[in-house]
C-alpha positions in Angstrom: 129.1 45.2 63.1 129.8 41.5 63.6 127.5 40.1 61.5 128.3 42.5 58.3 125.5 45.2 59.3 126.7 48.7 59.3 125.8 49.9 62.7 124.5 53.2 62.1 121.9 52.0 60.1 120.9 50.0 63.1 120.4 52.6 65.0 118.7 54.1 62.4 115.9 51.4 62.7 115.7 52.1 66.2 115.8 55.7 66.2 112.7 55.3 63.4 110.6 53.2 65.7 107.7 55.1 67.7 108.2 54.2 72.2 105.6 51.2 71.5 107.4 50.0 69.0 110.2 50.4 71.1 109.6 49.1 74.1 108.1 45.7 72.8 111.4 45.3 71.5 112.8 45.4 74.0 110.3 44.0 76.4 109.5 40.8 74.5 111.5 40.0 71.5 115.3 41.3 72.4 116.1 38.0 72.6 119.2 37.1 69.7 120.0 40.7 68.6 123.0 41.6 68.5 125.3 43.1 71.7 126.1 45.6 68.9 122.3 45.7 68.7 121.3 45.0 72.4 123.0 48.2 73.4 121.9 50.5 70.6 118.3 49.6 72.4 119.6 50.5 75.2 120.9 53.6 74.5 117.8 54.2 72.3 115.6 53.8 75.2 117.7 55.6 77.8 117.6 58.8 75.2 114.0 58.3 75.3 113.6 57.8 79.5 111.8 55.3 78.9 112.6 53.5 81.9 115.6 51.3 83.0 112.7 48.4 83.4 112.9 48.3 80.1 117.2 48.6 79.1 117.7 45.3 82.6 114.6 43.5 79.9 117.0 43.6 77.4 119.6 42.6 79.0 117.4 39.5 81.3 116.3 37.5 77.5 119.4 37.4 76.2 121.2 36.3 79.6 123.4 33.2 79.3 122.5 30.8 82.0 125.0 28.8 83.8 124.8 24.5 84.7 125.2 25.8 87.9 122.0 27.8 87.4 119.7 25.3 85.3 120.4 23.1 87.9 119.3 25.5 91.0 116.2 27.2 88.9 115.4 23.2 87.4 115.3 22.6 91.7 113.5 25.5 92.5 110.3 24.4 90.5 110.4 20.8 91.4 110.4 22.3 94.7 
């Protein structure tokens, strides 16, 4: 992994979580995961057939928004 962690060690960590723990990470705690860790979490969710919405939640939590998107969201909130 780019931050010096062993990819297989990270993979084993997520593999040993139960479904509830893995879903908590996917739905609430994925913000800030490295791209490699995000990919591993998504792969584990897919391997367990926990649903595409959980995979999408990982992606959305780490999405970088453009200034145009931020401005558009602010305009929606003001309106």
